[in-house]
N, C-alpha and C positions, 0 to 999 in steps of 0.2 A: 870571457866573452863580454864585450860591452853591450850597451843597450841597443845600439843600431844593428849590430850583428844578430842579436836575439830577435828583434823585430823583423829583420829580413828573413831569417830562418822560419819564424812563425808564419809570415806571409807566404813563403814558398810552400810550406806544408799545407797551409789553408787552401791555396789555389788547387791543390791536388784533389780536394774533397768538394769543391764547389762544382755545381752543374754548369756545364758549358753549352751554350747554344751553338749549333752547327753554323758555320759561316761559309761564305763562298770560297774562301781560301782552303777550308777543309774539303770542300767538294772538288776543288781543283787538284789538291794533293791526292785525293782518292782516285780521281780520273787518271792522273799521271801514273799512279801505281797500277791501275787497271790496264793501261797501255803497255807498260814495261814488264810487268811480272810474267805474263805467259812467254814472252820472248826470252827472258832470263832463265826461266825454268827449262825451256826447251834447250837452250845453249848448254846449260850445266848438265842436263841428262844426256844429251847427244854427245857432248864432249867426253863425259865419263865413260859412256859405252864405247866410244872410239878408242879411248886410252886402254880400256880393258881388252878390247879385241886385239889391239896392237901388242899388248902385253902377253896375250895368249899365244900369238904367233911367235913372239920372242921366246916364250917358255918352251914351245915345241922345239925350237932350234937349239936352245942352250941347256936343256935338261933331259932327263931320261923319261919324261912323260909320254912321248910318242912311242917309245919301245914298250912301255908299260901298257899302253892302250892297244898294242899289237900292230902298230904301223911300222912298215919296213923302213922306208926312206922318209924321214920327216922334214927334209930340207925344203922341198917344193911346197908342201902344205903350210909349213911354218912361214916361209917367205910370203906366200900369197895372203895368208891371214894377217900377217904384219902389215903388208902394203894396204890391205883393205882398212885396217885400223888407222893407218897414217892418212889415208884418203879421207876418212871420216873426220879426223881431227883438222885436216886442211880446209874442208868445205864447211866446217862448223861456223866460222865467223861470217863468211858471205851469206849463209842461210840465215843466221841470226840478224844480220843487218837488213836483209830483205823482209824478214818476218816483222821486225821492229818498224821498218819503214811503212809496211802495209797497215799496221795497227795505228801508227801516227797519222797516216792519211785518213783512216776511218774516223778517228776521234778529233782531228785537228780543228774542225769548225767549232765544236763544243768547248774545247780547251781555249781557243782564241776568244770566244765569246765570254767565258768566265774570267779570263785574265784581263780583258778589256773592262769588264764591270769592276774588277778589283782596282785596276789602275786609275780609273776615272772617278 
């Protein structure tokens, strides 16, 4: 490793240990995360639940779980549960977009103010 590489590595490590003053850019990033995180968490959780519900319906149809549970005809409940899971998966994205849009609208004035301060 030559002298320049060593200095670069030393500077890189050193900056990790220096105290950093919070800037407006850090505040803007934090606010952007505050806007997007709840919508993302909702979409992941709701989508996962929808996939699990759809899988439960498919399992009723394709395996012996229904007869083990004592259900006589598992076709109708399996199809209904599967369709409910599919519907949940289909409406997940529109709900996410609406949720994210409402949060963007709520915080847009502050984000625009901070970004104007940074750009000027």
